N, C-alpha and C positions, 0 to 999 in steps of 0.2 A: 848559776850552778846550784847544787843542793847545799843549803846552808842552815845552821842553827847555833845554839850558844851554850856556853858553860861560864860560870862566874869568873871575873877578873877584876880584882879590886886592888887599890893602892892608895897611898896618901896623896895629898895635894902636891902637884908638880909645879915646876918652874913656869910651865906654860899657862898656869892658871892665876897669875898675878892679877891684882885689881885692874880692870879696864875702864876707860872713860866711856861715857854714854855715846860718844861719837865714833868709837872704834868700829871699823867695818865689820859687818856680819860674816864675811867670808872666813875670818879667822875664828869664828865661833861655830863652825861646822865640823862634824866628826869626819873620820876617814870616809873615802868613797864607799867602802864596804858596808858601813852602818849609817850612812847619811839618808835621812828621810826628808822629803820635801815638806815644808812647814806652812800651814795656814795660820796666820797670826792676826789677833784682834778682829776676828770676824771676816777677814779678807781671805784670798786664796792665792797661792803661788802655782805656776805651771812651768814644768820643765819638759822640753821636747828634744828627743835625741834621734839621730840617724847614725848607724854604724854599718860599715861594710866589712864583712868577715869572709876569709877564704880558709878552707880546711883541706888538708891533704892526708889521706890515710893509706897505709900499706900493710899487708899481712901475707903470710904464706898459708895456703890451704893444703891440708894433709888428709889422707884417708887410711882407715884400717883395712887390712886384707889378710885373708887366711889361705890365699892361693900362692903356691910356690912358683907358679907360672908368672905371677906378677912380681913377687919378691922372694928371693931365696931365704930371707930371714923368717918367712912364714913357716918354714919347716919346724921351727921350735915353738910355734904358736902364732898369735896375732902379731902382725908387723904393721908398721906405719910407713907410708911413702908420701913424698911431696908430689902433689898433682898440679898445683897452679899457684901463680902469684896474683894476689888481689890488690887493686889500687882503686881509690875513690877520690874524686875532686868535687868540692861543693863551694859555690859562691852564694852568700846569703846577705840580705839587707835586713838589719834589725831595726824596727821602728818601735819607739818607746815614748810614752807620755806619762808624766807623773803630776798629779793634781793634789796640792796640799789642801786638806779639808779642815784641819784644826791643828792644835799644837801637836807636832810630831805624829800626825795621822795623814796618810797619803793614799789616794786611789791610783793604781798603776795599771796601764793598758799596754800590752806588748803584742807586736805582730811580726814574727819572723817570716820573711819572704824568701823562699828559695829561688834564686835567679837561675841557677844551673846546678844540677847534681847528676853525675855520671860515674859509672864504675866499669872496670874491665877485669877479666880473668885471662891470664896468659899462661900457656902450658910450660911445664918444667921438664919435658921429655920423659914423662912417665910411660912405662911399658903398656902394651896393648892389654886391655881388660881392666885397667886401673879405674876407669869411670863407668864400668858396667853395673847395671842393676840386675835384671835377669840375664842369663847367659846370652851373649851376642847383642844386647840392647844397651847402648850407651845412654846414660842419664842426660848428658849434655855434651856438646862438642866445644873444643877449644881452638882458637881463641873465642871468647864470649864477651859481647858488649851489651851492657844494660842500656835502657833508653835514657835519654836526657830529660830529667824531670824538672819542673818549675811550678811555682805557685805558692800559696799561703800555707806555711807549715802548720800553724795553729793560731788561735786567738787566745791570749792570756789576759785574764782579768783578776786583779789581786788587790790586797790591802796590806800596807806595812804600818806598824805602830811602834813608835819609840817609847817604850815603857819608862826607860831611864835615859837621861841626857846629861852628859858631863858638863855641857855648856850652860845648863840651867842650874845644876847642883854639882859643884866642884868635888864633893865628897863621893860622888857616884860615878860608875862607868857609863858608857852608852850601851843600852840594851834594846834590841829591836826584834820583834816577832812579826811574822807575816804569813799569809796564805794566798795561794794563787790557783785559780781554776784554768785548765787548758782545754780548749774546745776545738775539735777538728771541724773546720768550716769549708774545706775543699775536698776534692776527690781523694778517697783513701788509696794507698798504693796497691797496685795489682801487678802480679808477675808478668813480665813481658820478655820475649826472646826474639830471635830473628824471624822475619816473615819469609819463610822458605818457599821457593817456587814449586809448582807441581812436578812430580816425577812419575816414572812408570809404576812405582810402588804406592803412590798415594797422591791425594789432592794437595793443592797449595795450602800453606798454613798461614793463619793470621798472626800478627805480632803479639797482641794481648788477648789471648783466648779466654773464654769462660772456663772455670775449673772443670765443669761437666763435659766440656768438649774434648773427648778422648783423643781424636786425631787432629785437633786444633785447626779444623777447616772452616769454622764459623757456621756450621750447619748442624742442627739438632736432630734428634730422633733416629740416630744410627746405632749400629751394633745390637741388633735384636738377639735376645736370648730367651730360652724357656725357663721362666722363673718358677713355674709350677705346671703340673699336667694341664694342658690346654690353655696355658697362659704364656704368651710370648710378648715381651716388651723390650723397648730400647733401653740399654744401659745408660745412655746419655740422658734420657728423658727430654723435657722441653726446656729450652733456655732462649734468652734474647739472642737472635742470630746476627750479632754485630760484634766487632772487636771492641774491647773495653779501652778506656784511657789508662795510661800508666799510673796516674795519680801521684800525689806528693805527700799527703798527710799520713799520720800513723793510724788514723781511723779509731782513735780512742778518746775518752774523756779523762783528763788527769786532774789530780788534786795534789798540789805541792805545798808542804808545810815547812817553814824555815824560821830560823832565828839566829842572831849573831850578836856578839858583844865585843867592845873595844874600849881602850882607855889610852889617852894621849899623855906622853911623857916628853915634854919639850918638843923636839922635832920628830919624835917617833910615836907611832900609834899602832901597837900590836892588836891583833884581833883573832877570834876563832869563831867557828860556826858549825852547825849541824842541820841536816834536813832530810826529808823523805819525799819521794814521788810515788803516788799510787795511781794506777791506770786501770780503767775498765773499757773493754772493747765495745764499739758500736755495732749494732746488728748489720749495718750496711757495709761493714768492712769485711775483709777475708778472714778475720778472726771469727766472724759469724756469730750467730746467737749463742747464748750460753747453753752448754750441754754437759751432762754428768761426766763424760769421759774427758772433757777438755781441761787442761791445766790452765791456771790463771797466768796473766802476763807477769813476768818477773819484775818485782818492785825494786826501787833503787833507794839506797841510803848513802849519804855522803857527808864527809867532814872536811872542813877547811881550816887552815892555820896560816897566818900571814902577818905582815907588818907593812905599814905605809910610812915612808920617809918624806918629810916636808922640809927640804933644805933651804928653801927660799920663799919668802913671803914679803909682799909690799903692801902694808896696811892701807895706806892712803889711796892706792889705785885698785884695790880689790884683786890683787894678783897673787897667784900661788903656783909653784911647781912642785909636784909630788910624784913619788915613785912607789908603786905597790908591787910587792913580791908575795906570791901566794902558792901554797901547796894544797892540793885537794885529792882526797882518796874517796872512791865511790865503789860500793858493793852492789852488784846486781844479782838478785835472787834467781834461781832456776825458774823457767817458765816458757810459755809459748811466745815467740817473737820473730821479728824479721832478722835475718842473718846475712852474712856475706854471700850466701848461695840462694838468697830468696828468689831472684829472677831466674837463675840458671835451673833450679829444681822446679820452680813453679811453672816454667814454660817447657819443661821436658816433653819430648815426643816419644819417650820409651813406652810402648804399649802396656806392658805389665805394670809399670809404675803408675800409669794414669788410670788404671781400672778402679772403679769405686769399691769401697768396702761397705757392707751393710751394717748398720748400727745395731740391729736387733736379731735375736734368734728365738726359735720356738721349738716345742716338742716335736720330735720326728714321728715316723709311722710306728715305731716300736711301742706297743701298748704299755710297757713297763715305765715309759717316760724317761728312759735312760739314754736317749739319743737327743741331739739338739741340732737343728738345721736352720739355715738362713730364713729370716722372716722377710719375704719379698715386699711387704708393705712398710718396712722400716726405712728410716732415712738412709740415703746413699751419701757416703763421705768421699770426697775427691781431694787430691793434693792441691794445695794453693801456693806452696812455697814457704809458708809460715811453718816453723818447726819448733821442737822442744830444745831449748838452749840451756846448757849447764850454767850454774852459778859461776860468777867470775868477778874480779876486781879490776879497777883501773886507777892509775896514779898520774896526776897532772901537775906541772909546774908552769906558772905564768908570770910574766912581768908586764906591768902596765905603767905608762907615764901619762900624767895629766897636766896640761898647761891651762890654768885659769887666766885668760887674757884680760878679763875685766869683770865687772859686776854681773853681766848678762850672758856670758858665753865661756865655754871651756872646750878643749880639744883633747882627744885620747889617742894614744898609739900603743899597741900591745902585741905580744906574741906568747905562744904557749906550746908546750910539748907534753904528750901523754903516752903512756904505755898501758895496753890492755892485756891481761893475762891470757895465756893459751886456754882454750876450753872447747868442749864438744858442742857442735851446733846442730847435730841430728841424733838425738837420743830418744829412745822410746822402748816400750815393752808391749807385747801383744795382749797381756792380761793385767788388769789393775787389781792387785791383791788387796787394796784398801776398800774395795767395794764388793759387798757380798752379792750373790746371785743364785737363783734356783738352778738345779742341774739342767732343766730343759731350756734355759736361756743362756747357758754358759758357752755354747758353740765350741770353738776350738780351744777353749780354756777348760774343757771337761776331759779328764784323763782317767784311764783305768788304773786302779791301785795295784801295783805289782806285788805288794806284800800280802794282799788279802785275797787275791784271785778273783772270785766272782762276787766280792763284797762291794761296798759303796765306792763310788768313784771319788777322785780327787778333783776339787774345783780350784783352779789357780787364781780365780778372780773374774771380774766382768770383762768381756772383750773390749778392747780399745780400737774402734774403727779408724782412728787417725794414724795407727801404727803402719809404717811402711818398712817391711823387712829389707828392701833394697837399700835403704839409707839408715834405718834406725837400729838394725840388729847388730850385736857385737860382731866385729869383723868386717862390717860394711859402713861404719859411721864415718862422718866427716868431722874434722877438727880444724879450727883456725888457730894458727900459731900466734905468738906474741905480736900484737898489732902496734904500730907506731903512728901517732897522729900529730900533725903540726898545724897550729892555728896562727893566723895573723889578722889583725883588724885595726881599722882606723875609724874614728867617729867624732862627731861634734854635737854639742848640746847648747840650746838657747834657753835662758831662764827669764821668765816674766814675773 
């Protein structure tokens, strides 16, 4: 989890009485939260861990509406209605290796492997029209089942350094700082939906269609339109005519910075920590290459506070039983990200929603330059399922028991429960007021000034081609209610 530190000092405790030179090293190790594998006297230590983790997540999906036909409450303005129940189940194998390089300096390699991840949306009896984008076009149908994903989530390479160690200097706490790079080494996630059979209204649909595939039939070059006088082109353009894989990684490169501090008092070792995770999207993911209109991925900052209790230790046999209780709070900034509706919206077959938006505009035929029309040579932006997600927080409580059976092995058993705040998961604006633009390039963000008559126009900002009024406009947005997540895991570590 995200971790770092603030000072925690105290006088010498009863646990730090003089020890004989033959006293086992196991009792000279910090709590599991601040323990760093140690390379001593030019040698190296290696710890190898395998942990099986299972996660269950549930939440309610709501939507705003301004239609009294959908909700009578909309007569007084925007109303919210519950449209679906979301559930997700993930099985994960966490592989971890720690190599002690020098005194309190360790190289850490982590490889989380998703064995199975699936999610479902089940209807809550919402009235007709609750899931419409354009009139008569449902964005997705319920029930909805996402594909079962599996593979390597990411490769983590990091270093932890114990700046201070209570077991080397009894007057000091244990202080650890570290950094980890997270690299996507498998297929990034792509939105996938049901592979619908052919009907009288259209061709068969593939399960994981390309974003540019408007009718999701796996065939490019369709939907010809006149983009300019004498110029007819396909809105879809050309793309690889094959269904994509569902993928499993986030398709990002992450940098996690953390630090933590602890101090042992007899059988108790309280600790605290702080950390941050920064992510940049890879061009091969559906985040796509960087563009001026794209918001960054929401970064995460977290803080942890906990205590480890060591009620039983057998010095001569290198044995210890410990219990760790930890509270963690995490803040996630607003930004583009995967959401609970990633697959459902990204695989939508609603024609209006899947139409591309052109990224650029140019001067129209009016010689005054006071009109702005689509630039047919500009980039076409299609919906991918990734959306602008509001800032939100989550709060987690976990309990972990560790049994050190001997000098070279220990076992872990743990469980946790987390709550994530309610937040909007499809928010956008047609015009980005933070970016200036000339009138001829303002497109739909160029308005006549009602106060000046024939005077200069009002420019609301630069057009945002990723904006989808069907989901992003006030009165049509989706919200995820307070989400509950339960974790359970069991693991073993061998120490060489």
